[in-house]
N, C-alpha and C positions, 0 to 999 in steps of 0.2 A: 480498210478492213475494220477499223474501229467503228465507223459509221454503221456498217452492216450489223455488228454485234449489238449496238445500242438501239437501232431502229427496227431491224427485221427480226432478229432472234428473240429479243425481249418483248416485242410488241405482241401481247396476248389479248388485246381488247377484242371483244366479240366472240371469243372462243366459248365462253360459257353459254351464250345465247344459242350458238349453233349446236352445241352438245345437248342442250335442253330440248331444242326443236327435234333433233334426231331421236332422242329418247321418246318423246311424245308420239312421233310418227311410228316408231316401232311398236309402242304399246297399243295405239289405235289399230294398227295392222293385225296384231295378235288377237285383239278383241273381235275384229271383223272375221278373221279366219276361224276362230273357235267360238263364235257366237252361240251356235246351237248347243255345244257342250257346256258352255257357261250357264246358259239358261236352264238346261236340264239339271245341272248341279245345284243351282240356286233353288229351283223348284223342289228338288229332293230335300234339301236342307230345311226349307220352310215347312214342308209336309211333316218332317220328323219333329220340328219344333212345335207345331200345332198339335200333333198327335200326342206328344209327351208333355204338353203344357198342363194337363190335368193331373199328372203324377207328381208335380212339384208342390210341396206343401209349404 
């Protein structure tokens, strides 16, 4: 029983890598799903920035 506690329960090597890979996969999936909406939002933001650029002194 002591061996299980020392080697199985406390062994967390690789957990960080798996979590990071899952987060990246989720983020890429969200970008692919909402790609059109993201592009429209960015285009709108840049249009407003360019349109209001002359008003900044």
